[in-house]
MARNUPA-835095 format. One record per residue (C-alpha): residue in one letter; x, y, z negated. Coordinates in steps of 0.5 Angstrom, whole numbers, plus 500, padded with zeros to 3 digits. Layout:
AXYZ...
//
This chain:
X784079565X790079569X796073569X801074565X808071564X807070556X801065558X804060560X806054555X814055554X818050551X822055548X822063549X825068546X825077548X834079549X835086550X841087553X848092552X844098557X838097552X833093556X827088555X828081558X824075556X828068557X824062557X824055558X818051560X816044563X812044569X808037567X802040562X801047565X795049566X798055571X797060574X790060577X792064583X798060585X795054589X797047587X802046594X806052590X806048584X808040587X814044591X816047585X816040581X821037587X825041585X826039578X821039572X824043566X825051569X829057566X826064567X828071566X822075567X821083566X817086560X812088566X812081568X817081574X821074575X829076575X831068576X828061576X832055576X830049576X832042572X831035572X833034565X831037558X839037555X841040561X835045562X836047554X844048555X842053561X837056556X842058550X848061556X842065559X841068553X847069550X850071557X843077558X845079551X853080552X851083558X855078563X849076566X844083569X837081570X836087573X840084579X834078580X837072584X832068588X831061589X832060597X829053596X821054596X818055603X815061605X807058605X805062612
//
């Protein structure tokens, strides 16, 4: 069975429909305690954790990651998560235009 973004354990997650009718999953996760994707090596998880314990993510129905952002505190991450839910819902943020983190080093 293929790994799905829906398999992660989230603090909060909801599907938001944008003004164009597209569905986006917006989630808040705590990196600690995740069993993780068996395809992702531990070194990558450690690198991600160095950027923050809590992450907000936006991904499409097919599981394509569109945006992610790391935070050191849960209150800060929760506030940004709520902002994302509202902004995607009202069209202020368009997840179809992905923003990728630039602080992850290429493992090659």
